[in-house]
N, C-alpha and C positions, 0 to 999 in steps of 0.2 A: 590806614584804618581798615579793619576787617569788616566787610559788609555782608559776609555769609550769614545765612540764617540756619537755625537748627530746628529740624522738624520733630525731634524727639524719637525718631524711628532709626533703627539700625540701617546703615547705608549699604551694606553688602548683602548679597544673597544668603539666605539661610535654608535649612532643610535640604531637600533633594536638589535644589538649584545650586547649592554651595559645594556639592561633592567634588566636582572637577577642580575648583579653586583650592579646596582643602587638600586634595591629592597632590597638586602641584607644590603647594607650600610644604607638605610633608616630605616630598622628594628632595626639596631644597634643604630643609632644616632638620630632618630626622637624625642625621649623623651627630649633629650638635646636641640634639635632645637625648640621644642614646648616651653620649658622654656625660651629660648632666645627670642622668638617672644612675649611671654607674658611680659617679662621684658622690651622689646622694646616698649610696649604699644598696641600691636594688640588686638582688642576687637571685640566682636560680633557686626555686623552691618556695619563694615568698608568695604571698597573696597581695595583689595590687588592685586598686579600683581607679577607674578613670571617670571622675564626676564631670558631667557635661561632655560626654564622649563624642558628640557630633557624628561624623561619618564613620568613626571607628578606626581611623588610621593610627592614632596613638594607642588605642586599645590593643590593636594587633601587635604593635611594637612592644608594648608591655608584656603581652602574652608570650611573645617570642623570647623575651629576656628572662621571664620567670619560669619558663618550661624548658624542656618537656618533662622534667622530673616531677614526680608526685611528692608532695602535695601542692606544687606550684599552680596557682590559678589567678585569673584576672577577670574583673567584672567591669563592664561598661554601663554607666548609669546616665541616661539622657537627661538634659536639663528639664524636660517636661515632667519627669518623675520627681525631680528635686522640688518643684513647686507644689507637688501634691504628696507630701510625706505621709499623709494618713491613708493613702491608698493601700488596701490589703490585697488587691488583685494585680499589683504592678509586676511586670516581667522585667527581669534584669538579664542582659545578655551575658552569658557565661561562655568564655572562649575555651575551647578544648586545647590546652597548651601543648598537647602532644602532636597536633597537626597545624598549629599556627605558624605564620612566618610572614 
């Protein structure tokens, strides 16, 4: 019988406290993720968006894959912005695909 209780809160670190863990996971799984993105049809020159971009590791991978040719671009949209869709002052991180990697 499972006696564990659920507090309703996310068990892992988030925000700045999660960056190290997310970087390690990215170093382990990014090659598989890259293959999946290629198989899904991601190509140089496309525009991509990373919704819930977290620390930006996948955002940088996407930027490297769609750039450096113009008009390739990539946008990272944090989950905090997704919960406030009516915000007219929101800032979206646009990666310069010519220098990403």
